[in-house]
Backbone as numpy.savetxt, mean C-alpha at the origin, in Angstrom:
# Nx Ny Nz CAx CAy CAz Cx Cy Cz
-12.25 -24.25 -7.16 -13.08 -23.04 -7.16 -12.22 -21.78 -7.16
-11.13 -21.77 -6.38 -10.27 -20.59 -6.35 -9.67 -20.30 -7.71
-9.27 -21.36 -8.43 -8.69 -21.15 -9.76 -9.71 -20.56 -10.71
-10.96 -21.04 -10.66 -12.01 -20.49 -11.51 -12.29 -19.03 -11.16
-12.38 -18.73 -9.87 -12.62 -17.36 -9.44 -11.45 -16.45 -9.81
-10.24 -16.96 -9.68 -9.06 -16.17 -10.03 -9.05 -15.82 -11.51
-9.40 -16.79 -12.34 -9.48 -16.54 -13.78 -10.56 -15.50 -14.09
-11.70 -15.62 -13.42 -12.78 -14.66 -13.64 -12.37 -13.25 -13.19
-11.63 -13.16 -12.10 -11.15 -11.86 -11.63 -10.18 -11.24 -12.64
-9.33 -12.08 -13.23 -8.40 -11.57 -14.25 -9.17 -11.03 -15.45
-10.15 -11.77 -15.92 -10.94 -11.32 -17.07 -11.65 -10.01 -16.74
-12.20 -9.92 -15.53 -12.89 -8.70 -15.12 -11.92 -7.52 -15.07
-10.72 -7.75 -14.59 -9.72 -6.68 -14.55 -9.36 -6.22 -15.96
-9.17 -7.18 -16.85 -8.82 -6.82 -18.23 -9.91 -5.96 -18.86
-11.17 -6.25 -18.53 -12.27 -5.44 -19.04 -12.23 -4.04 -18.44
-11.93 -3.94 -17.14 -11.85 -2.64 -16.48 -10.70 -1.79 -17.04
-9.65 -2.44 -17.48 -8.47 -1.72 -17.97 -8.47 -1.52 -19.48
-9.53 -1.97 -20.15 -9.57 -1.89 -21.60 -9.41 -0.44 -22.05
-8.47 -0.24 -22.98 -8.22 1.09 -23.51 -7.26 1.92 -22.69
-6.76 1.37 -21.58 -5.81 2.10 -20.74 -4.42 1.47 -20.85
-3.41 2.29 -20.81 -2.03 1.81 -20.87 -1.34 2.08 -19.54
-1.04 1.00 -18.81 -0.34 1.14 -17.52 1.06 0.56 -17.57
1.51 0.17 -18.77 2.85 -0.36 -18.94 3.12 -1.53 -17.99
2.19 -2.49 -17.99 2.34 -3.66 -17.12 3.26 -4.68 -17.77
4.02 -5.43 -16.96 4.91 -6.45 -17.52 4.11 -7.51 -18.28
4.71 -8.16 -19.29 4.00 -9.19 -20.05 3.47 -10.32 -19.19
4.15 -10.60 -18.09 3.75 -11.71 -17.21 2.69 -11.30 -16.19
2.28 -10.03 -16.20 1.42 -9.55 -15.11 0.11 -10.31 -15.03
-0.55 -10.51 -16.15 -1.86 -11.15 -16.14 -1.82 -12.53 -15.51
-0.85 -13.35 -15.95 -0.74 -14.70 -15.40 -0.42 -14.67 -13.91
0.47 -13.78 -13.53 0.92 -13.78 -12.15 -0.12 -13.18 -11.21
-0.85 -12.17 -11.66 -1.89 -11.61 -10.79 -3.04 -12.60 -10.65
-3.31 -13.37 -11.70 -4.32 -14.43 -11.59 -3.90 -15.46 -10.54
-2.63 -15.83 -10.58 -2.12 -16.77 -9.58 -2.19 -16.18 -8.18
-1.85 -14.89 -8.05 -1.95 -14.24 -6.74 -3.36 -14.30 -6.19
-4.35 -14.00 -7.03 -5.74 -14.04 -6.57 -6.11 -15.45 -6.10
-5.68 -16.47 -6.84 -5.95 -17.83 -6.41 -5.33 -18.15 -5.06
-4.09 -17.71 -4.86 -3.41 -17.92 -3.58 -4.13 -17.20 -2.45
-4.53 -15.95 -2.72 -5.21 -15.15 -1.71 -6.54 -15.80 -1.30
-7.32 -16.24 -2.28 -8.62 -16.82 -1.97 -8.47 -18.16 -1.26
-7.47 -18.94 -1.63 -7.21 -20.21 -0.93 -6.85 -19.95 0.53
-5.89 -19.03 0.74 -5.44 -18.73 2.10 -6.55 -18.09 2.92
-7.43 -17.36 2.26 -8.49 -16.66 2.96 -9.45 -17.62 3.67
-9.59 -18.81 3.16 -10.46 -19.80 3.80 -9.95 -20.17 5.19
-8.64 -20.06 5.37 -8.04 -20.42 6.65 -7.77 -19.21 7.54
-7.47 -18.07 6.91 -6.89 -16.95 7.66 -7.74 -15.70 7.69
-8.83 -15.65 6.94 -9.68 -14.46 6.94 -8.89 -13.21 6.57
-8.26 -13.24 5.40 -7.44 -12.13 4.94 -8.24 -11.02 4.28
-9.41 -11.37 3.72 -10.20 -10.37 3.02 -11.67 -10.76 3.05
-12.52 -9.72 3.09 -13.96 -9.96 2.98 -14.42 -9.89 1.53
-13.54 -9.44 0.65 -13.87 -9.29 -0.77 -13.44 -10.57 -1.50
-14.40 -11.37 -1.94 -14.07 -12.67 -2.55 -14.77 -12.90 -3.89
-15.82 -12.15 -4.21 -16.50 -12.32 -5.49 -15.57 -11.81 -6.59
-15.40 -12.56 -7.70 -14.38 -12.21 -8.69 -14.45 -10.78 -9.21
-15.66 -10.29 -9.53 -15.76 -8.92 -10.02 -15.34 -7.90 -8.98
-15.69 -8.17 -7.72 -15.30 -7.26 -6.65 -13.80 -7.32 -6.40
-13.22 -8.52 -6.48 -11.77 -8.65 -6.34 -11.06 -7.83 -7.41
-11.56 -7.94 -8.66 -10.95 -7.20 -9.76 -11.01 -5.70 -9.54
-12.14 -5.23 -9.06 -12.34 -3.79 -8.92 -11.72 -3.24 -7.64
-12.03 -3.88 -6.49 -11.67 -3.32 -5.19 -10.27 -3.69 -4.73
-9.71 -4.76 -5.26 -8.35 -5.13 -4.91 -7.36 -4.81 -6.04
-7.64 -5.31 -7.23 -6.64 -5.20 -8.30 -6.65 -3.81 -8.94
-7.80 -3.37 -9.44 -7.86 -2.04 -10.05 -7.51 -0.95 -9.05
-8.01 -1.09 -7.84 -7.73 -0.08 -6.81 -6.23 0.03 -6.56
-5.54 -1.11 -6.51 -4.09 -1.08 -6.33 -3.41 -0.39 -7.51
-3.81 -0.77 -8.72 -3.16 -0.24 -9.92 -3.44 1.24 -10.12
-4.49 1.77 -9.50 -4.78 3.19 -9.61 -3.64 4.05 -9.07
-2.81 3.48 -8.22 -1.69 4.23 -7.67 -0.48 4.31 -8.59
-0.49 3.58 -9.70 0.71 3.50 -10.54 1.16 4.84 -11.13
0.27 5.68 -11.67 0.76 6.94 -12.23 1.54 7.78 -11.22
1.02 7.87 -10.00 1.73 8.64 -8.97 3.04 7.98 -8.58
3.03 6.65 -8.52 4.26 5.92 -8.18 5.29 6.08 -9.28
4.87 5.97 -10.53 5.81 6.11 -11.64 6.42 7.51 -11.69
5.64 8.52 -11.33 6.18 9.88 -11.31 7.27 10.02 -10.26
7.15 9.28 -9.18 8.15 9.33 -8.11 9.38 8.48 -8.44
9.17 7.36 -9.15 10.24 6.45 -9.58 11.13 6.01 -8.41
10.55 5.41 -7.38 11.38 4.98 -6.24 12.17 3.71 -6.57
13.31 3.54 -5.91 14.03 2.27 -6.04 13.56 1.27 -4.99
13.04 1.77 -3.87 12.51 0.88 -2.83 11.26 1.49 -2.23
10.38 0.61 -1.75 9.09 1.04 -1.20 8.70 0.15 -0.05
7.94 0.72 0.88 7.38 -0.02 2.01 5.87 0.04 1.91
5.21 -1.12 2.02 3.76 -1.18 2.08 3.36 -1.51 3.51
2.71 -0.56 4.19 2.34 -0.73 5.59 0.96 -1.38 5.71
0.83 -2.29 6.68 -0.45 -2.96 6.88 -0.85 -3.79 5.69
0.08 -4.61 5.19 -0.11 -5.30 3.91 -1.25 -6.31 3.92
-1.58 -6.86 5.09 -2.71 -7.80 5.16 -2.55 -8.97 4.21
-3.49 -9.09 3.25 -3.41 -10.16 2.27 -2.60 -9.82 1.03
-1.93 -8.66 1.03 -1.06 -8.31 -0.09 -1.60 -7.22 -0.99
-2.59 -6.47 -0.51 -3.18 -5.40 -1.30 -2.95 -4.07 -0.58
-2.29 -3.11 -1.22 -1.87 -3.11 -2.61 -0.46 -3.64 -2.87
0.31 -3.94 -1.81 1.73 -4.18 -1.97 2.09 -5.29 -2.94
1.45 -6.45 -2.83 1.79 -7.57 -3.69 1.41 -7.28 -5.14
0.26 -6.65 -5.34 -0.16 -6.31 -6.70 0.82 -5.31 -7.32
1.24 -4.32 -6.55 2.19 -3.34 -7.06 3.56 -3.96 -7.33
3.96 -4.92 -6.51 5.23 -5.60 -6.74 5.20 -6.38 -8.05
4.05 -6.94 -8.39 3.90 -7.63 -9.67 3.92 -6.64 -10.83
3.33 -5.46 -10.60 3.24 -4.46 -11.66 4.55 -3.71 -11.88
5.35 -3.54 -10.82 6.60 -2.80 -10.91 7.74 -3.63 -10.30
8.21 -4.64 -11.03 9.25 -5.53 -10.50 10.61 -4.86 -10.32
10.79 -3.69 -10.91 12.07 -2.99 -10.74 12.19 -2.31 -9.38
11.10 -2.21 -8.64 11.10 -1.61 -7.31 11.25 -2.71 -6.26
12.11 -2.49 -5.27 12.25 -3.42 -4.14 11.17 -3.09 -3.12
10.25 -4.04 -2.90 9.10 -3.82 -2.03 9.29 -4.54 -0.70
9.05 -3.83 0.39 9.01 -4.43 1.72 7.58 -4.38 2.21
6.99 -5.54 2.42 5.61 -5.64 2.89 5.62 -5.85 4.39
4.85 -5.04 5.11 4.91 -5.01 6.57 3.52 -5.22 7.15
3.43 -6.12 8.11 2.21 -6.28 8.90 2.61 -6.74 10.29
1.81 -6.38 11.28 2.13 -6.76 12.66 1.59 -8.14 13.02
0.79 -8.75 12.16 0.15 -10.04 12.45 0.93 -11.15 11.76
1.50 -12.05 12.53 2.40 -13.06 11.98 1.73 -13.99 10.99
0.47 -14.35 11.22 -0.19 -15.28 10.29 -0.35 -14.63 8.91
-0.49 -13.31 8.89 -0.60 -12.61 7.61 0.75 -12.55 6.90
1.79 -12.23 7.66 3.11 -12.17 7.03 3.59 -13.56 6.60
3.23 -14.60 7.33 3.56 -15.96 6.89 2.91 -16.25 5.54
1.65 -15.84 5.39 0.96 -16.04 4.11 1.62 -15.24 3.00
2.00 -14.00 3.29 2.64 -13.17 2.28 3.98 -13.76 1.82
4.74 -14.29 2.76 6.01 -14.93 2.38 5.76 -16.12 1.46
4.74 -16.90 1.78 4.41 -18.05 0.93 3.97 -17.58 -0.46
3.20 -16.51 -0.53 2.79 -15.97 -1.83 4.03 -15.55 -2.63
4.94 -14.83 -1.98 6.12 -14.33 -2.69 6.98 -15.46 -3.23
7.09 -16.54 -2.46 7.85 -17.71 -2.92 7.15 -18.35 -4.11
5.86 -18.57 -4.01 5.10 -19.20 -5.09 5.17 -18.37 -6.37
5.10 -17.05 -6.23 5.11 -16.15 -7.39 6.52 -15.80 -7.86
7.53 -16.30 -7.14 8.94 -16.05 -7.47 9.21 -14.54 -7.55
8.77 -13.85 -6.52 8.94 -12.41 -6.45 10.25 -12.08 -5.73
11.31 -11.97 -6.50 12.62 -11.66 -5.92 12.68 -10.24 -5.41
11.75 -9.39 -5.81 11.75 -7.98 -5.39 10.90 -7.73 -4.15
10.48 -8.80 -3.46 9.62 -8.64 -2.29 10.28 -9.25 -1.06
10.29 -8.49 0.03 10.63 -9.02 1.35 9.46 -8.71 2.28
9.32 -9.53 3.32 8.18 -9.40 4.22 8.69 -9.31 5.65
8.15 -8.36 6.40 8.57 -8.14 7.78 7.35 -8.17 8.69
7.48 -8.86 9.81 6.46 -8.84 10.86 6.87 -7.78 11.87
6.19 -6.66 11.88 6.58 -5.56 12.77 5.48 -4.53 12.83
5.49 -3.74 13.89 4.64 -2.56 13.95 5.34 -1.41 13.22
4.56 -0.55 12.62 5.13 0.55 11.85 6.01 1.45 12.72
5.60 1.66 13.97 6.38 2.53 14.86 7.78 1.96 15.09
7.87 0.65 15.24 9.17 0.02 15.46 10.03 0.07 14.20
9.40 -0.13 13.05 10.14 -0.09 11.79 10.72 1.30 11.56
9.98 2.34 11.94 10.45 3.70 11.73 11.64 4.08 12.58
11.93 3.29 13.62 13.12 3.54 14.45 14.26 2.60 14.10
14.04 1.69 13.18 15.05 0.71 12.77 16.01 1.39 11.79
17.32 1.45 12.11 18.26 2.13 11.20 18.29 1.54 9.80
17.89 0.27 9.65 17.88 -0.34 8.33 16.76 0.21 7.45
15.77 0.84 8.07 14.62 1.33 7.29 14.34 2.81 7.46
14.83 3.42 8.52 14.54 4.84 8.73 15.23 5.68 7.65
14.45 6.54 7.02 14.95 7.48 6.01 15.68 6.77 4.87
15.18 5.61 4.46 15.86 4.84 3.41 14.99 4.53 2.19
13.70 4.81 2.24 12.80 4.40 1.16 12.22 5.61 0.43
12.03 5.46 -0.87 11.47 6.54 -1.66 9.96 6.61 -1.64
9.32 5.54 -1.17 7.86 5.47 -1.22 7.34 4.65 -0.05
6.24 5.11 0.54 5.46 4.30 1.48 4.04 4.25 0.95
3.47 3.05 0.86 2.08 2.89 0.47 1.28 2.35 1.65
0.00 2.67 1.69 -0.86 2.18 2.77 -2.30 2.29 2.31
-3.07 1.24 2.56 -4.50 1.25 2.23 -5.29 0.82 3.45
-6.23 1.68 3.84 -7.13 1.38 4.97 -6.35 1.01 6.23
-5.32 1.81 6.54 -4.47 1.52 7.69 -4.83 2.38 8.89
-4.95 3.69 8.70 -5.18 4.60 9.83 -5.62 5.95 9.31
-6.13 6.78 10.21 -6.43 8.17 9.86 -5.14 8.88 9.48
-5.26 9.92 8.65 -4.08 10.56 8.07 -3.07 11.07 9.11
-3.48 11.71 10.22 -2.46 12.16 11.18 -1.64 11.01 11.76
-2.26 9.86 11.94 -1.54 8.68 12.44 -0.65 8.11 11.34
-1.20 8.05 10.14 -0.47 7.44 9.03 0.81 8.20 8.70
0.77 9.54 8.74 1.99 10.28 8.42 3.07 10.03 9.47
2.67 9.80 10.72 3.69 9.48 11.73 4.30 8.11 11.49
3.52 7.19 10.98 4.06 5.88 10.61 5.01 5.99 9.41
4.61 6.80 8.42 5.27 6.75 7.11 6.47 7.67 6.96
6.35 8.92 7.40 7.40 9.89 7.08 8.77 9.52 7.63
8.89 8.90 8.82 10.22 8.51 9.28 10.92 7.50 8.38
10.17 6.79 7.56 10.75 5.77 6.68 11.28 6.35 5.37
10.91 7.60 5.07 11.16 8.15 3.75 12.48 8.92 3.65
13.07 8.82 2.46 14.20 9.67 2.13 13.67 11.07 1.80
14.58 12.04 1.74 14.18 13.37 1.32 13.59 13.34 -0.08
12.43 13.95 -0.24 11.74 13.92 -1.52 10.86 12.71 -1.72
10.98 11.71 -0.84 10.11 10.54 -0.91 8.70 10.90 -0.49
7.77 9.97 -0.70 6.37 10.32 -0.45 5.55 9.14 0.04
4.55 9.47 0.81 3.48 8.55 1.19 2.39 8.61 0.14
1.92 7.41 -0.31 0.73 7.30 -1.15 -0.29 6.50 -0.36
-1.35 7.17 0.07 -2.36 6.54 0.91 -3.66 6.38 0.13
-4.21 5.18 0.12 -5.49 4.90 -0.52 -6.59 5.25 0.48
-7.52 6.11 0.05 -8.59 6.58 0.93 -9.91 6.61 0.18
-11.00 6.56 0.95 -12.31 6.89 0.42 -12.53 8.38 0.60
-13.77 8.81 0.75 -14.02 10.24 1.03 -13.26 10.66 2.28
-12.60 11.80 2.21 -11.80 12.25 3.35 -12.32 13.60 3.80
-12.61 13.71 5.08 -13.21 14.92 5.63 -12.18 16.05 5.71
-12.60 17.29 5.55 -11.67 18.42 5.70 -10.95 18.41 7.05
-11.64 17.96 8.10 -11.01 17.93 9.42 -9.84 16.96 9.45
-9.98 15.81 8.78 -8.87 14.86 8.73 -7.71 15.42 7.93
-8.01 16.11 6.84 -6.95 16.72 6.03 -6.22 17.80 6.82
-6.96 18.62 7.56 -6.31 19.67 8.36 -5.41 19.07 9.43
-5.91 18.05 10.12 -5.09 17.41 11.15 -3.90 16.71 10.51
-4.10 16.10 9.35 -2.99 15.45 8.65 -1.93 16.44 8.22
-2.36 17.63 7.78 -1.40 18.67 7.38 -0.59 19.16 8.57
-1.26 19.36 9.72 -0.55 19.80 10.91 0.45 18.75 11.39
0.03 17.48 11.37 0.94 16.40 11.76 2.10 16.30 10.80
1.83 16.41 9.51 2.89 16.33 8.51 3.92 17.43 8.71
3.47 18.64 8.99 4.41 19.75 9.21 5.32 19.47 10.40
4.76 18.88 11.46 5.56 18.53 12.64 6.60 17.47 12.31
6.28 16.60 11.35 7.12 15.45 11.03 8.07 15.70 9.86
8.05 16.91 9.30 8.95 17.22 8.19 8.34 17.01 6.82
7.00 16.90 6.76 6.33 16.67 5.49 5.63 17.91 4.96
5.24 17.83 3.69 4.48 18.90 3.08 2.99 18.72 3.29
2.22 19.61 2.72 0.77 19.55 2.83 0.23 18.37 2.03
-0.74 17.64 2.57 -1.32 16.51 1.82 -2.00 17.01 0.54
-1.85 16.22 -0.51 -2.51 16.50 -1.77 -3.46 15.35 -2.09
-4.70 15.66 -2.43 -5.71 14.64 -2.71 -5.91 14.56 -4.22
-5.84 13.34 -4.75 -6.04 13.13 -6.18 -7.12 12.08 -6.40
-7.90 12.21 -7.48 -8.89 11.17 -7.79 -8.21 9.89 -8.22
-8.94 8.79 -8.15 -8.36 7.50 -8.54 -8.09 7.41 -10.03
-8.85 8.16 -10.82 -8.70 8.09 -12.27 -9.52 6.99 -12.92
-10.31 6.28 -12.12 -11.13 5.19 -12.65 -12.56 5.35 -12.13
-13.51 5.56 -13.04 -14.90 5.75 -12.63 -15.43 4.57 -11.84
-14.93 3.36 -12.14 -15.41 2.16 -11.45 -15.09 2.18 -9.96
-14.15 3.01 -9.55 -13.76 3.07 -8.14 -14.53 4.13 -7.35
-15.47 4.79 -8.00 -16.33 5.72 -7.29 -15.55 6.83 -6.60
-15.76 6.96 -5.29 -15.15 8.07 -4.55 -13.82 7.71 -3.91
-13.15 6.66 -4.38 -11.81 6.35 -3.88 -10.86 7.49 -4.25
-9.93 7.76 -3.35 -8.97 8.85 -3.55 -7.56 8.37 -3.19
-6.57 9.08 -3.72 -5.19 8.91 -3.28 -4.76 10.19 -2.56
-4.20 10.03 -1.38 -3.64 11.17 -0.65 -2.12 11.04 -0.69
-1.47 12.11 -1.11 -0.02 12.09 -1.31 0.62 13.12 -0.38
1.63 12.66 0.37 2.36 13.53 1.30 3.85 13.33 1.06
4.55 14.40 0.73 6.00 14.31 0.50 6.77 14.65 1.77
7.91 13.97 1.95 8.83 14.35 3.03 9.73 15.45 2.52
9.71 16.59 3.17 10.47 17.76 2.72 11.67 18.05 3.61
11.60 17.65 4.88 12.68 17.90 5.83 12.88 16.66 6.67
14.04 16.52 7.31 14.24 15.35 8.18 13.19 15.27 9.27
12.72 14.08 9.55 11.77 13.86 10.64 12.52 13.94 11.97
12.03 14.70 12.94 12.70 14.76 14.24 12.90 13.37 14.84
14.02 13.19 15.54 14.41 11.88 16.04 13.39 11.30 17.02
12.59 12.14 17.66 11.63 11.62 18.64 10.44 10.91 18.00
10.32 10.99 16.68 9.23 10.32 15.98 9.76 9.16 15.14
8.99 8.10 14.98 7.66 7.90 15.55 7.74 7.60 17.05
6.67 7.92 17.74 6.60 7.61 19.15 6.44 6.10 19.36
6.48 5.68 20.60 6.44 4.25 20.89 5.14 3.61 20.40
5.16 2.31 20.26 4.04 1.57 19.68 2.73 1.90 20.38
1.72 2.24 19.59 0.39 2.56 20.11 0.17 4.03 20.39
1.22 4.78 20.62 1.08 6.18 20.98 0.51 7.03 19.83
0.94 6.84 18.59 0.36 7.67 17.51 -1.14 7.55 17.39
-1.68 6.36 17.58 -3.13 6.19 17.45 -3.87 6.65 18.71
-3.22 6.57 19.87 -3.86 7.02 21.11 -3.88 8.54 21.20
-2.80 9.17 20.76 -2.69 10.64 20.84 -2.18 11.18 19.50
-3.05 11.22 18.49 -2.62 11.65 17.17 -2.09 13.08 17.17
-1.06 13.30 16.38 -0.57 14.65 16.16 -1.61 15.46 15.37
-1.51 16.76 15.45 -2.34 17.62 14.61 -3.73 17.88 15.14
-4.05 17.36 16.34 -5.39 17.54 16.87 -5.58 18.91 17.53
C-alpha cells in the first residue's frame, strides 16, 4: 500500500509542478517517491505525520517543501540546518532537491532521528547528517555555531523563539527560512525585536508562489551581525520567556 500511495503522491506532485522549472535533479522523482514510501511505512510505527493521503502528501509535504527553493537558491548556501525535522519535511525533500548542499537534520526525539538516519541510508544521501539534539544546545556547539549559511524550519515555533534557535547557527549573511501559515502582525513585531537583539535583520514575508498552498508563507530573516554569546539561552528558556515581548 505504501508503494502505491508513494507512486500516487509522485504523480500528484508532477501535476502540481507542471509548467514550472525548479531545476530538480534527474533522479529526484524516483527518490522522492521512495522517500514517501519510507515515510508512510515508518509512520505506521512512529506517528511521524498526520498527512498520509497521496494528494495531501504531494501538496502539503512535497510541494510545500519545494516552495522554498527559489529563496534557497538565491542564498546558495554550502551547508544548511533543518530544525525540528520530524519525518524529514522539509529537510529530506530539500536534500533530494539540492544535493550540492550539506544538510544537517535536527530533532530532539530519538525515534524520529533514528528513522531519518534509516531514510538517508536507504536513499544513499551522502549530503545528509542527522543529529539528536535540542536547538538551544546545537547553537552553543562550536561545530555548528556561526557555521551554516541557511537554517530551515517548518511548524517549529513562534517567530521570536525560532530566531533565537536559528540565528546563532548562521554565518554572516546567512538566513533563516521559516515555513508559516498566516502570521499575525504581533508575531512579526515580536520576531523583529528578537531578531534585532540576536544580530538579525527585519523579517521579510514572501508568498509561497503556489496557489495550491493557499495562505502558506515563507518568513526570511538574515543574520547581519554576530549573535551575542549569551544566546541561545539554556534549553526551554526561549519558549518560556520569548525575546521581543
